[in-house]
C-alpha positions in Angstrom: -30.1 -48.0 -19.8 -33.4 -48.5 -18.0 -32.6 -51.3 -15.7 -34.3 -51.2 -12.2 -30.9 -50.7 -10.5 -29.7 -47.9 -12.7 -32.8 -45.7 -12.5 -32.7 -45.2 -8.7 -29.1 -44.2 -8.9 -29.8 -41.7 -11.6 -32.6 -40.2 -9.5 -30.4 -40.1 -6.4 -27.7 -38.4 -8.4 -30.1 -35.9 -9.9 -31.3 -35.0 -6.4 -27.7 -34.0 -5.6 -27.6 -31.6 -8.6 -28.0 -28.5 -6.5 -25.2 -25.9 -6.0 -23.0 -26.9 -3.1 -21.2 -24.3 -1.0 -17.7 -25.8 -1.0 -15.4 -24.4 -3.6 -14.3 -27.6 -5.2 -17.7 -29.3 -5.0 -19.4 -26.2 -6.5 -16.9 -26.3 -9.4 -17.6 -30.0 -9.9 -21.3 -29.3 -9.9 -20.9 -26.5 -12.4 -18.8 -28.7 -14.7 -21.1 -31.6 -14.4 -24.1 -29.4 -15.3 -22.3 -27.9 -18.3 -21.3 -31.4 -19.5 -24.8 -32.7 -19.2 -26.1 -29.6 -21.0 -23.6 -30.1 -23.8 -24.8 -33.6 -24.4 -28.3 -32.4 -24.6 -27.6 -29.5 -27.0 -25.4 -31.6 -29.2 -28.0 -34.4 -29.3 -30.4 -31.8 -30.8 -28.2 -31.7 -33.9 -28.6 -35.4 -34.3 -32.3 -35.3 -33.8 -32.8 -32.4 -36.3 -30.8 -34.1 -39.0 -31.9 -36.4 -41.8 -30.0 -39.4 -40.4 -31.5 -42.9 -40.1 -32.8 -44.5 -37.0 -29.3 -46.0 -36.4 -28.0 -42.5 -35.6 -30.8 -41.9 -33.2 -30.2 -45.2 -31.5 -26.4 -44.7 -31.2 -26.9 -41.1 -29.9 -29.4 -42.3 -27.3 -27.1 -45.0 -26.0 -24.1 -42.6 -25.9 -26.1 -39.9 -24.1 -27.5 -42.4 -21.5 -23.9 -43.7 -20.9 -22.6 -40.2 -20.5 -25.3 -39.2 -18.0 -24.9 -42.4 -16.0 -21.1 -42.1 -15.9 -21.0 -38.4 -15.0 -23.8 -38.4 -12.5 -22.3 -41.4 -10.8 -18.9 -39.6 -10.7 -20.5 -36.6 -9.1 -22.4 -38.7 -6.6 -19.4 -40.8 -5.5 -16.9 -37.9 -5.8 -14.4 -40.1 -7.6 -13.7 -41.3 -11.1 -13.6 -45.1 -11.4 -11.6 -46.5 -14.3 -14.7 -48.3 -15.7 -16.5 -45.0 -15.9 -13.6 -43.5 -17.9 -13.7 -46.5 -20.3 -17.5 -46.1 -20.6 -16.9 -42.4 -21.6 -14.5 -43.5 -24.4 -17.0 -46.0 -25.8 -19.9 -43.4 -25.5 -17.7 -40.8 -27.3 -17.0 -43.3 -30.2 -20.8 -44.0 -30.5 -21.7 -40.3 -30.3 -19.1 -39.3 -32.9 -20.5 -42.0 -35.2 -24.1 -40.9 -34.7 -23.5 -37.2 -35.4 -24.4 -35.8 -38.9 -20.8 -34.5 -38.9 -18.2 -36.0 -36.5 -16.9 -32.5 -35.6 -20.0 -32.0 -33.5 -18.6 -34.6 -31.0 -16.1 -32.0 -30.0 -19.0 -30.2 -28.3 -19.2 -33.1 -25.9 -15.4 -34.0 -25.8 -14.3 -30.6 -24.5 -16.8 -30.3 -21.5 -16.1 -34.0 -20.7 -12.4 -33.1 -20.4 -13.1 -30.1 -18.2 -15.4 -32.2 -16.0 -12.9 -35.1 -15.7 -10.0 -32.7 -14.8 -11.5 -32.0 -11.3 -11.3 -35.7 -10.2 -8.4 -38.0 -9.5 -4.6 -37.6 -10.1 -2.8 -36.0 -13.0 -1.6 -39.2 -14.6 -5.2 -40.6 -14.9 -6.4 -37.3 -16.3 -3.7 -37.1 -19.0 -4.6 -40.7 -19.8 -8.3 -39.6 -20.1 -7.3 -36.9 -22.5 -5.4 -39.3 -24.7 -8.3 -41.7 -24.5 -10.7 -39.0 -25.7 -8.4 -38.2 -28.7 -8.3 -42.0 -29.6 -12.1 -42.2 -29.1 -12.7 -39.3 -31.5 -10.3 -40.9 -34.1 -12.1 -44.2 -33.7 -15.4 -42.4 -34.1 -14.3 -41.1 -37.5 -13.8 -44.7 -38.6 -17.2 -45.8 -37.2 -19.0 -42.8 -38.7 -18.5 -44.3 -42.2 -20.1 -47.5 -41.1 -23.4 -46.0 -40.0 -26.2 -46.4 -42.6 -27.2 -43.1 -44.1 -23.8 -41.5 -43.8 -22.1 -40.6 -47.0 -18.5 -41.3 -48.0 -17.5 -37.7 -47.5 -15.8 -37.3 -44.2 -14.2 -34.0 -43.0 -11.7 -35.7 -40.7 -9.4 -32.7 -40.6 -11.9 -30.7 -38.7 -11.7 -33.3 -35.9 -8.1 -34.2 -36.0 -7.0 -30.6 -36.2 -8.6 -30.0 -32.8 -7.0 -32.9 -31.0 -3.8 -30.9 -30.0 -6.0 -28.1 -28.7 -7.9 -30.7 -26.7 -4.7 -32.0 -25.1 -3.6 -28.5 -24.4 -7.0 -28.0 -22.7 -6.3 -31.1 -20.6 -3.1 -29.6 -19.2 -4.5 -26.1 -18.6 -7.7 -27.3 -16.9 -5.7 -29.7 -14.8 -3.4 -26.9 -13.7 -6.4 -24.8 -12.6 -7.9 -27.8 -10.8 -4.8 -28.5 -8.9 -4.7 -24.9 -7.7 -8.4 -25.3 -6.8 -7.6 -28.4 -4.8 -4.7 -26.8 -3.0 -6.8 -23.7 -2.1 -9.5 -25.9 -0.7 -7.0 -28.0 1.3 -5.5 -24.8 2.7 -8.9 -23.6 3.7 -9.7 -26.9 5.3 -6.4 -27.0 7.2 -6.8 -23.4 8.3 -10.3 -24.1 9.5 -9.1 -27.2 11.5 -6.3 -25.1 13.1 -8.8 -22.3 13.9 -11.2 -24.8 15.5 -8.3 -26.3 17.5 -7.5 -22.9 19.0 -11.1 -22.4 20.1 -11.5 -25.9 21.4 -8.3 -25.8 23.5 -9.2 -22.4 25.0 -9.7 -23.0 28.8 -9.1 -26.8 28.6 -6.8 -28.0 31.3 -7.5 -31.8 31.2 -4.5 -33.4 29.5 -6.6 -36.3 28.0 -9.1 -33.9 26.5 -6.2 -31.9 25.0 -4.8 -35.0 23.3 -8.2 -36.1 22.0 -8.7 -32.7 20.5 -5.2 -32.8 19.0 -5.8 -36.1 17.3 -9.1 -35.0 15.9 -7.3 -32.0 14.4 -4.5 -34.3 13.0 -7.2 -36.4 11.3 -8.8 -33.2 9.9 -5.4 -32.0 8.5 -4.8 -35.4 6.9 -8.3 -35.5 5.5 -7.7 -32.0 4.0 -4.4 -33.1 2.4 -4.9 -36.1 0.0 -2.5 -38.9 0.7 -1.1 -37.4 3.9 -0.2 -39.8 6.7 0.9 -38.9 10.3 2.2 -40.9 13.2 3.4 -39.8 16.6 6.6 -41.5 17.9 8.4 -41.6 21.2 11.7 -43.2 22.0 11.7 -46.3 24.1 15.1 -47.8 24.1 16.0 -49.2 20.7 12.4 -48.8 19.5 10.2 -45.9 18.6 6.8 -46.5 20.1 3.9 -45.4 17.9 1.4 -43.5 20.1 -1.1 -42.9 17.4 -1.7 -42.6 13.6 -3.8 -40.2 11.5 -4.7 -40.7 7.8 -5.6 -43.8 5.9 -3.2 -46.4 7.2 -3.7 -49.8 5.8 -2.8 -51.8 8.9 -2.0 -51.0 12.6 1.5 -49.7 13.4 2.9 -50.2 16.9 6.7 -49.6 16.7 9.5 -48.7 14.4 13.3 -49.0 14.8 14.9 -46.1 16.5 17.7 -46.1 13.9 15.4 -44.3 11.4 15.8 -41.1 13.5 19.5 -41.5 14.4 22.0 -38.8 13.5 19.5 -36.0 13.2 19.3 -32.6 14.9 15.9 -32.3 16.7 16.2 -28.6 16.8 16.6 -28.2 13.0 12.9 -28.5 12.2 11.4 -31.1 9.8 14.0 -33.4 8.3 13.7 -36.3 5.8 14.0 -39.9 7.0 14.2 -43.2 5.2 11.0 -45.1 5.9 11.5 -48.7 7.1 9.5 -51.5 5.3 7.0 -51.7 8.2 6.1 -48.1 7.8 5.7 -48.4 4.0 3.5 -51.5 4.3 1.3 -50.0 7.1 0.8 -46.6 5.4 0.9 -47.6 1.7 3.2 -44.5 1.1 6.6 -45.0 -0.5 7.1 -41.3 -1.2 8.6 -38.6 1.1 8.7 -39.0 4.9 9.5 -36.2 7.3 10.3 -36.2 11.0 8.9 -33.1 12.8 10.2 -32.6 16.4 7.4 -32.2 18.9 7.8 -29.1 21.1 8.2 -29.7 24.9 8.4 -33.4 24.2 12.0 -34.6 24.3 12.5 -37.6 22.0 9.0 -37.1 20.5 8.4 -36.8 16.8 5.5 -36.7 14.4 6.1 -38.5 11.1 4.5 -37.1 8.0 4.3 -39.1 4.8 3.1 -38.2 1.3 3.3 -39.2 -2.3 5.4 -38.1 -4.1 6.2 -35.4 -1.5 4.7 -33.9 1.7 3.1 -30.6 0.8 4.9 -27.8 2.6 1.7 -26.1 3.6 0.7 -29.3 5.4 4.0 -29.3 7.2 3.4 -25.8 8.4 -0.1 -26.7 9.5 1.2 -29.6 11.5 3.9 -27.5 13.1 1.3 -24.9 14.1 -0.9 -27.6 15.5 1.9 -29.1 17.5 2.8 -25.6 18.9 -0.8 -25.0 19.9 -1.0 -28.4 21.6 2.3 -27.9 23.4 1.1 -24.6 24.7 -2.1 -26.1 25.9 -0.2 -29.0 27.6 2.1 -26.5 29.3 -0.9 -24.6 30.5 -2.4 -27.8 31.8 0.7 -28.7 33.6 0.9 -25.2 35.2 -2.7 -25.5 36.2 -2.1 -28.8 37.9 0.9 -27.3 39.7 -1.1 -24.3 40.8 -3.9 -26.6 42.1 -1.3 -28.5 44.1 0.4 -25.3 45.3 -3.0 -23.9 46.2 -3.5 -26.9 48.6 0.0 -27.1 49.9 2.0 -24.9 52.4 5.2 -23.9 50.6 7.4 -23.8 53.6 6.6 -27.2 55.2 5.1 -29.2 52.3 2.1 -29.9 54.5 -1.5 -29.3 53.5 -2.7 -25.7 53.9 -5.8 -24.2 55.4 -7.9 -24.7 52.3 -7.0 -28.4 52.0 -7.6 -28.9 55.8 -11.0 -27.2 55.6 -12.0 -29.5 52.7 -10.9 -32.6 54.6 -12.9 -31.5 57.7 -16.0 -30.9 55.7 -15.6 -34.3 54.1 -15.4 -35.9 57.6 -18.4 -33.9 58.7 -20.4 -35.3 55.7 -19.6 -38.9 56.8 -21.9 -40.0 59.6 -20.1 -43.2 60.2 -16.7 -41.7 60.6 -15.2 -40.9 64.0 -12.7 -38.1 63.6 -10.9 -35.6 65.8 -9.3 -32.2 65.1 -6.0 -31.2 66.9 -5.2 -27.5 66.9 -1.5 -26.8 67.5 0.1 -23.5 68.4 3.9 -23.5 69.0 5.0 -22.1 72.4 7.9 -19.7 72.5 8.4 -19.8 68.8 8.8 -16.0 68.8 11.8 -16.5 71.0 13.5 -18.5 68.3 12.7 -15.8 65.7 14.0 -13.0 67.9 17.2 -14.8 69.1 18.2 -16.9 66.0 16.5 -15.0 63.2 13.6 -15.5 61.0 15.5 -17.8 58.7 16.1 -20.2 61.6 12.4 -20.0 62.4 11.6 -21.0 58.8 14.0 -23.9 59.1 12.4 -25.0 62.3 8.9 -24.9 60.8 10.1 -27.0 57.8 11.7 -29.5 60.2 8.5 -29.8 62.2 6.6 -30.4 59.0 8.7 -33.5 58.4 8.5 -34.7 62.0 4.8 -34.3 62.2 4.3 -36.3 59.1 6.4 -39.1 60.6 4.6 -39.0 63.9 1.1 -39.3 62.6 -0.6 -42.3 61.0 -0.9 -42.6 57.2 -4.6 -41.9 57.3 -4.2 -38.6 59.2 -3.9 -35.2 57.6 -1.5 -32.5 59.0 -1.8 -28.9 57.8 0.0 -25.6 58.5 -2.7 -23.0 58.9 -0.2 -20.1 59.0 2.5 -18.6 61.1 3.2 -21.1 63.9 -0.2 -22.7 63.9 -0.8 -26.3 62.8 -3.9 -28.6 62.6 -4.3 -32.3 62.4 -7.3 -34.3 61.3 -7.4 -37.8 62.8 -9.6 -40.1 60.8 -11.1 -43.2 62.4 -9.6 -42.6 65.8 -11.0 -43.1 69.3 -10.8 -40.5 72.0 -7.9 -42.5 73.6 -6.0 -42.6 70.4 -6.5 -38.9 69.9 -5.2 -38.2 73.4 -2.2 -40.5 72.8 -1.3 -39.0 69.5 -1.7 -35.5 70.9 0.7 -36.3 73.7 3.2 -37.8 71.3 3.1 -34.7 69.2 3.7 -32.5 72.3 6.7 -34.7 73.2 8.1 -34.6 69.7 7.8 -30.8 69.4 9.3 -30.3 72.9 12.5 -32.1 71.8 15.3 -29.5 71.2 16.3 -29.0 67.6 19.9 -28.3 66.5 19.9 -25.6 63.8 22.9 -24.0 62.0 22.3 -20.9 64.0 21.9 -22.6 67.4 19.7 -24.8 69.6 16.0 -24.2 69.3 13.7 -25.1 72.2 9.9 -24.7 71.8 6.8 -26.4 73.0 3.2 -26.9 71.7 -0.2 -26.2 73.2 -2.8 -28.5 71.6 -6.6 -28.2 71.6 -8.6 -31.3 70.6 -12.3 -31.6 69.6 -14.5 -34.2 68.2 -15.8 -33.9 64.6 -19.5 -34.4 65.1 -21.7 -34.9 62.0 -24.2 -32.1 61.7 -21.8 -29.5 63.0 -19.9 -27.2 60.7 -16.2 -26.7 59.9 -16.2 -23.3 61.5 -17.6 -24.5 64.8 -15.2 -27.5 64.9 -12.1 -25.3 64.3 -13.5 -22.7 66.8 -13.8 -25.4 69.5 -10.3 -26.7 68.9 -9.0 -23.1 69.0 -10.7 -22.5 72.3 -9.3 -25.7 73.7 -5.8 -24.7 72.5 -6.0 -21.3 74.3 -7.2 -23.2 77.4 -4.0 -25.3 77.1 -1.9 -22.2 77.0 -3.7 -20.7 79.9 -3.1 -23.9 81.9 0.7 -23.6 81.5 1.4 -24.4 77.8 3.0 -27.6 76.4 0.0 -29.8 77.0 -3.1 -31.3 75.4 -6.6 -29.9 76.2 -9.9 -31.5 75.0 -12.7 -29.2 74.3 -15.8 -29.1 76.5 -18.6 -26.5 76.6 -17.5 -25.2 80.0 -14.3 -23.6 78.4 -16.4 -20.8 77.1 -19.8 -21.6 78.6 -20.8 -22.1 74.9 -22.6 -25.2 73.9 -23.4 -24.3 70.4 -22.8 -21.8 67.6 -25.8 -19.7 68.7 -24.2 -19.0 72.0 -20.9 -18.2 70.3 -22.7 -15.8 68.0 -24.4 -14.1 70.9 -21.0 -13.6 72.6 -19.5 -12.2 69.5 -22.3 -9.8 68.9 -22.1 -8.7 72.5 -18.4 -8.0 72.0 -19.3 -5.8 68.9 -21.9 -3.9 70.8 -19.9 -3.6 74.0 -16.8 -2.0 72.4 -14.5 -5.0 72.8 -13.3 -4.8 69.2 -10.3 -2.7 68.6 -8.2 -1.8 65.5 -4.5 -2.4 65.1 -2.6 -0.6 62.4 0.4 -1.7 60.3 2.1 0.7 58.0 2.8 0.3 54.3 6.1 2.0 53.4 7.5 3.1 50.0 10.4 0.9 48.8 11.9 4.0 47.2 12.4 6.2 50.3 11.0 4.4 53.3 8.2 6.9 53.9 4.8 5.7 55.1 2.2 5.9 52.3 -0.7 3.9 53.7 -1.7 1.8 56.6 -3.8 -1.4 57.0 -6.5 -1.6 59.6 -6.6 -5.0 61.4 -9.4 -5.9 63.8 -8.7 -7.5 67.2 -11.0 -8.8 69.9 -10.1 -7.7 73.4 -11.7 -10.7 75.1 -12.3 -10.1 78.8 -11.0 -13.6 79.8 -8.9 -14.8 76.8 -7.0 -11.6 76.1 -6.4 -10.0 72.8 -7.7 -12.5 70.1 -6.4 -12.5 66.5 -8.9 -12.4 63.6 -8.5 -16.2 63.0 -10.1 -16.8 66.4 -13.4 -15.1 65.6 -13.7 -13.9 61.9 -14.7 -17.4 60.5 -17.5 -17.5 63.1 -18.6 -14.0 62.3 -18.7 -14.8 58.6 -20.8 -17.9 59.1 -23.3 -16.3 61.5 -23.6 -13.0 59.7 -22.0 -11.0 62.5 -19.4 -10.0 60.0 -21.7 -7.2 58.7 -21.9 -5.1 62.0 -18.2 -6.1 62.7 -17.2 -4.8 59.2 -19.3 -1.6 59.8 -17.3 -0.9 62.9 -14.0 -1.4 61.1 -14.9 0.9 58.2 -16.2 3.7 60.4 -13.4 3.6 62.9 -10.7 3.4 60.2 -12.1 6.4 58.3 -12.3 8.4 61.5 -8.7 7.6 62.5 -7.4 8.3 59.0 -9.2 11.7 59.1 -7.5 12.4 62.5 -4.0 11.7 61.1 -4.8 14.0 58.1 -5.8 16.8 60.5 -2.6 16.3 62.4 -0.6 16.9 59.3 0.3 13.3 58.6 -2.2 12.1 56.0 -2.1 8.5 54.9 -4.5 6.2 53.0 -6.1 3.5 55.1 -6.8 -0.1 53.9 -9.7 -2.1 55.2 -10.5 -5.7 54.4 -13.9 -6.7 53.1 -15.4 -10.2 53.0 -17.8 -11.6 50.4 -20.7 -11.2 52.8 -19.9 -7.6 53.4 -19.6 -6.8 49.7 -22.8 -8.6 48.9 -24.7 -6.6 51.5 -27.0 -4.0 49.8 -25.9 -1.2 52.2 -22.1 -1.7 51.9 -21.6 1.1 49.4 -23.9 3.4 51.4 -21.9 2.5 54.6 -18.7 3.6 52.9 -20.2 6.8 51.6 -21.6 7.7 55.1 -18.3 6.8 56.8 -16.3 9.0 54.5 -18.7 11.9 54.8 -18.9 11.6 58.6 -15.1 11.6 59.0 -14.5 14.2 56.2 -12.1 11.8 54.5 -11.6 12.1 50.8 -12.6 8.8 49.0 -9.1 8.4 47.5 -7.7 7.9 51.1 -9.7 4.7 51.5 -8.7 1.4 49.9 -10.9 -1.7 50.2 -8.9 -5.0 50.1 -10.5 -8.1 48.6 -9.2 -11.6 48.0 -9.4 -13.6 44.7 -12.0 -16.0 46.1 -14.1 -13.1 47.2 -14.9 -12.0 43.7 -15.1 -15.3 41.9 -18.4 -15.8 40.0 -20.3 -13.2 42.0 -22.1 -10.5 39.9 -23.4 -8.8 43.1 -19.8 -8.4 44.5 -18.6 -7.2 41.1 -21.3 -4.5 41.0 -20.4 -3.4 44.5 -16.7 -3.0 43.5 -17.7 -1.0 40.4 -19.8 1.3 42.6 -16.9 1.8 45.1 -14.5 2.7 42.2 -17.1 5.1 40.9 -17.2 6.7 44.3 -13.4 7.2 44.2 -12.4 4.5 46.6 -9.4 2.4 45.7 -9.3 -1.4 45.3 -6.5 -3.8 46.3 -6.2 -7.5 45.6 -5.0 -9.2 48.7 -3.1 -12.5 49.0 -2.4 -12.3 45.2 -1.2 -15.6 43.6 -2.8 -18.0 46.0 -6.1 -18.5 44.1 -6.9 -20.2 40.8 -7.9 -17.2 38.8 -5.5 -14.3 39.6 -5.0 -13.2 36.0 -8.7 -13.4 35.3 -9.4 -11.2 38.4 -6.9 -8.5 37.2 -8.5 -8.4 33.7 -12.1 -8.3 34.8 -12.1 -6.0 37.9 -10.9 -2.4 38.4 -8.1 -3.4 40.7 -5.5 -0.7 41.4 -3.1 -2.4 43.9 -1.7 -5.9 44.0 -0.6 -7.2 47.4 1.7 -10.2 47.0 1.0 -13.0 49.5 3.3 -13.4 52.4 3.9 -17.0 51.5 5.9 -15.9 48.4 7.8 -13.3 50.4 8.7 -15.8 53.0 10.4 -18.0 50.4 12.3 -15.4 48.4 15.5 -16.1 50.2 15.4 -19.9 50.1 13.1 -20.8 47.2 14.1 -19.8 43.6 10.5 -20.5 42.5 9.1 -18.0 45.0 11.6 -15.3 43.9 10.7 -15.9 40.2 7.0 -15.7 41.0 7.5 -12.4 42.8 9.5 -10.9 39.9 6.9 -12.1 37.4 4.0 -10.5 39.4 5.9 -7.2 39.7 6.6 -7.1 36.0 3.1 -8.0 35.1 1.7 -5.4 37.5 3.9 -2.7 36.0 2.8 -3.5 32.5 -0.8 -3.3 33.7 -0.2 0.0 35.5 -0.8 -1.4 38.9 0.8 -0.7 42.3 2.5 -3.5 44.1 2.8 -4.2 47.9 4.8 -7.1 49.4 3.2 -8.4 52.6 5.0 -10.1 55.5 8.5 -8.5 55.2 10.4 -9.6 58.2 14.1 -9.2 57.4 16.5 -6.8 55.7 17.5 -9.7 53.3 13.9 -10.1 52.2 13.7 -6.3 51.7 16.8 -6.3 49.5 15.5 -9.0 47.2 12.1 -7.3 46.9 13.7 -4.0 46.1 15.8 -5.6 43.3 12.6 -7.2 42.0 11.1 -3.7 41.6 8.4 -3.9 44.3 6.7 -0.5 44.9 5.7 -0.8 48.6 6.5 -3.0 51.6 4.6 -4.1 54.7 5.6 -6.3 57.6 7.1 -6.7 61.1 10.4 -5.3 59.9 8.9 -1.8 59.9 6.2 -2.1 62.6 4.0 -5.0 63.9 0.3 -4.3 64.0 0.0 -1.6 66.7 -2.7 0.3 68.5 -3.8 3.6 67.1 -1.8 5.6 69.7 1.5 3.7 69.0 1.0 3.9 65.3 0.3 7.7 65.5 3.7 8.2 67.3 5.5 6.0 64.7 3.8 7.9 61.8 4.8 11.3 63.2 8.4 10.1 63.6 8.4 8.6 60.1 7.2 11.9 58.6 9.7 13.9 60.6 12.6 11.8 59.5 11.3 11.8 55.9 11.2 15.6 55.9 14.7 15.8 57.4 16.1 13.5 54.8 17.0 10.9 57.4 15.2 8.0 55.8 16.9 5.7 53.5 15.1 3.6 50.9 13.2 0.9 52.7 
């Protein structure tokens, strides 16, 4: 009773006698405390009697045994068989020590209550029977204790034994309900935690790790539950993982155990093979639960004697959550790949090319070259054979370019009929030879279903020099390409400073700023028409540079440089003021339309942008609702300053449109977090609606989502009546593209707008 090893255990157990927060543990703590108290209170009856020292000795031994057994049970959270036997012996001694044996019932009943919240039902029933036998034996031992008389009221004890057994069954029933409630709470907590942990996770390995941790938690919350994930591999079922207390590793099982079942019918019972029984230690029920989105995959659940149905539902919920997370992960990977790939040609896109060039610039030991390609006479193919033929030709060139270049080179389609190539580890002679080979390949006539296509290629080449920037490299290659066109097309031109008399970016910036101040920038306008009746509802303002020697330059030729040098701010100011003034002029002429202007991140982050818009509207007398600012998804990512600017514009009454929708990583997040009113579907999806089922499905999904969110939709890049028909059937609201009018000067657009309004009033327009 007072051995050196027992005393520390008692002290440790006593330190644990504080109220736990868990439901089952709190109940055990309460029952343990009441049992200990019952021993103390009943022992007072022994101490207050006139019994001999034998009674005191027996009562002390019994009380110490009870305390040791019960506190050890509470500390270890289980009931060893030796502790149960010790309780029986202690109860015999305690009954013999009491002045009247019936007093032992004051210990027997709390002991049964306390024991009922540990172990399985069979052991607890056995414990109850043992308590009855111990009380009966205590009656016999009571007569042997010196000082006890011969009169024994055995009926008082024996008459309570049936009540004691009834108490065993009632308390056990309550305890089982308690256990099930706690298991349910633990499983629900594990599932709730899984949902939170999977939120935003796109890494497949991380999803599977989280899923296994949840499976272990579900098994831990369900006593005796075993789980194993199986996948078909020929005649075997490969075991991908196990959860629960398996006795030995399990690697494979015969495929025949799942034969003949319907995977769509939900959980179904299976006969466990010997290897599964020996590994898990479970001979009871085994269920096969089909895994969603995993053909041939199952999760086995085993339990004794059966698998709790609540546990099956928890596992199914877990599998559904994991399947959804894996689908999201797969979609995220596909979107990442699509975001770096040109849909039409399968080549890299502008984003991927820019990333590769920046990587080459960061490597001082690498000798790399950039080739900028523009197809000559490609418009002739579109005009004579149709835009579908043009798309086929571009796809053909994508394959041919990949075959012409080396494996270490990167070829990208930048948009339209512009391509770029990054030559890694190439000398100048190799760059010249490869460029010439590409010119010869592209110049070879291509037989298309609609006819023979003859085009050429003008190529500008520049060296990727460490310390430069991607914008400067591309600008130099673009300048060299235009020089090749000016020299007669279908040739290779290497960049040198004399082409523009610009030796560095500072000179290029000076020329661009001079163009802004000198009035060389002009606006072209492209209408946005209603899909319902063909009337013009808005117009997009597009900036051009009327270069004195290179002709009319598209935005790709100078906007990247303007963005990098900061010249985009005065350039953007010109666009906003000019567009507002032109829109006010159309309204005064009786043909009012909303005007769209594009804004870059630098413009939106500028502290005077909102004031610029307010001043421009006031100076032109244009209502704020007639101005729409177009932004891209990448413009607004993780920029509180830009977000604040957009909120201020909306408060002013200006509309917001999300341009190039669907090409970024966070389109849905952008729609949810910003006051967007118009969604413009990227032209890459529109280009593929006739040939790519995936592009058509994406367009339909965007339109449906926009309608539910109350947003207007505009399809960009409409170039054929067939594309228009598909978009109309998809439910698109407005259309924009060359089919209606290419970007035109203000005067040409003004005439087109007046004619459009006249025909609309006369009822001559048909749905676009």
